[in-house]
C-alpha positions as CSV (number, residue, x, y, z in Angstrom):
1,M,-3.6,-0.2,18.5
2,N,-1.6,-0.3,15.2
3,S,-4.6,-1.1,13.1
4,K,-6.5,1.8,14.6
5,L,-3.8,4.2,13.5
6,I,-4.0,2.8,10.0
7,F,-7.8,3.3,9.9
8,R,-7.4,6.8,11.2
9,F,-4.9,7.6,8.5
10,L,-7.2,6.1,5.8
11,A,-10.1,8.2,7.2
12,L,-7.9,11.3,6.9
13,L,-7.1,10.4,3.3
14,N,-10.8,9.7,2.6
15,K,-11.6,13.2,3.8
16,I,-9.0,14.8,1.6
17,I,-9.3,12.8,-1.6
18,L,-12.8,11.4,-1.9
19,P,-15.8,13.7,-2.6
20,S,-18.3,14.4,0.2
21,Y,-21.8,13.5,-1.1
22,T,-23.4,14.9,2.0
23,K,-22.3,18.4,1.1
24,R,-23.5,17.9,-2.4
25,R,-26.9,16.7,-1.1
26,L,-26.8,13.6,-3.2
27,N,-30.1,11.6,-3.4
28,L,-29.2,8.0,-2.5
29,S,-31.9,6.6,-4.7
30,K,-30.4,8.4,-7.7
31,A,-26.7,7.5,-6.9
32,T,-24.7,5.5,-9.3
33,K,-23.0,2.2,-8.3
34,L,-19.6,4.0,-8.0
35,Q,-21.0,6.7,-5.8
36,L,-22.6,4.0,-3.5
37,A,-19.3,2.2,-3.4
38,I,-17.5,5.3,-2.3
39,I,-20.1,6.0,0.4
40,Y,-19.8,2.4,1.7
41,W,-16.0,2.6,1.7
42,R,-16.0,5.9,3.7
43,Y,-18.6,4.4,6.1
44,I,-16.5,1.3,6.8
45,I,-13.2,3.2,7.3
46,T,-14.8,5.8,9.5
47,T,-16.5,3.2,11.8
48,K,-13.3,1.2,12.1
49,A,-11.4,4.4,12.9
50,L,-13.8,5.3,15.7
51,K,-13.8,1.9,17.4
């Protein structure tokens, strides 16, 4: 229960701080390593917050 709250908080911070590449229509084949790392980080945090 406690870890779920942490991941929900991190997901909220991700939404506020990190850029949304979906809204920018970023082509994944042309994404830089940093952009791919940010996408992966957001994915992991979001899936753990939803579990």
